C-alpha angles and dihedrals in degrees: 000000000000120000115253114269114259112211104234091167090094097043115111122243121227107223125175107248151236103043138222104211112225116208101177114194096320118155100176117070088212088067093052095057093122092060092043090048092050091046094051103037102029100032096150089059099053115087098178147305136275124203135180128210117302097028112134099173127088134183091206097246122126114289108239139170114235089253090052091048094048088049087053094054105273118145102181140033108221117201099232095190126108102183131170106286095009095258134168107229110227089227090064092062098088092051091048091049089048090055091051093049095054094050107272127132119225123238121187134173092184123121088237103080123228088216094060094061109088093202091059097042089052092050093045092052090046096053097030097245133144128245106205122192112193095183093081119116121218117263124259101023107179129228111263122267100195089224112156109244130210122255130043130285135193122193127196110218129180151213086230144348124283102022106108115301095128093042090049092049094047090048093049090049094050092047090050091051089048089056089051095253117150102243142149130203109230111206118212102169140053098263094045091050091051090048097044100032091231143055141094122278095231099194090056093059121101107255097243089057099043095100091041090056089050091053094052090043091064105028130180112308143169111300089246096049121105125209109199105202125204112233126225132211116323138279089239096049110113092217107024103043094098092066092046095049092049091049092049094051095041098045092049091204118208085199136023131190119210109225117203144162115220090202093062122088103164136039109274109265093001107084093173090066119073120217114261120240124263086243093053091053092049095051096043092046091053095043091052099035091054088073093077101015114032089185097059114139139179113248096191146282132298115203128200100220099165096125092056132078117248092260093047092050094047092050092049092047093053091047093052095045088053092048100046099035087226134106109271127188149141105248092205093055091044117179128127094322091059092045088056089052090052091048092052093048093052088052095091096145 
């Protein structure tokens, strides 16, 4: 008989801090979302950034070598890249070896594991450093039961990947706490786990156990408690839809918020696929989400208007709210529009 499952999703991680953020040779800001997420939500833990030749992206933090960062107090180099396939570019290895040599541990949330790279393992053993792979799901994840759990849940979903689901979930969670609502942020991706210190890397879970992982991530809770679950991928993504569906079924959200970038017209990295409309995402999320929570509702829309001026963003938000008949806001800009979105999300009656 198998031993009873222990929910490790809520167990905190112990990571060496502060961090030097490694941007590698990234040229697309969307593929540096881990670095930006840590900069924005764990600012006090970030000493600076480190880039190699060819990198055209910057977090705006001080540029440092590993030795300079170590002298400034950094204890780990975090790979701040979230590229397609989660690979470690061979061209990064000399920089990673340099970090180990000067006394920094390595932290990565990529699919490719630091511990599977002999050169890094050898150097870590030589210099007494740690190789920490965040994207490692807990053992013994059960198959989902579909049982309705107590408490309330909100899930962020998207028209695509890398357009604000994590930022929206964190913003909503923080707003709920500021209103005195009992709420937890449930991290499902590498950056969210690094920020919050706990969670399950959903895209590293075997497909049959995705929904089960989502169930244990947000267990039974007080009826007034909210779990704000970080979304992953998109139900419309040709590659990442499976993790989105498992997360939707397992989290059983009472509310969901659609995240969208008005500037984006095609799936990131797949230019032959156009982006679905917000309405399509709402309809499909409700259709599929009803399987495990017949009462699922859309609380509103979160827009990433980072490429717009304040006036442009406000005008676009107002037009979309009028067109869709739902609260629309940019969580990072905040304001009355975001307050209205929070109000709608908390209305789970």
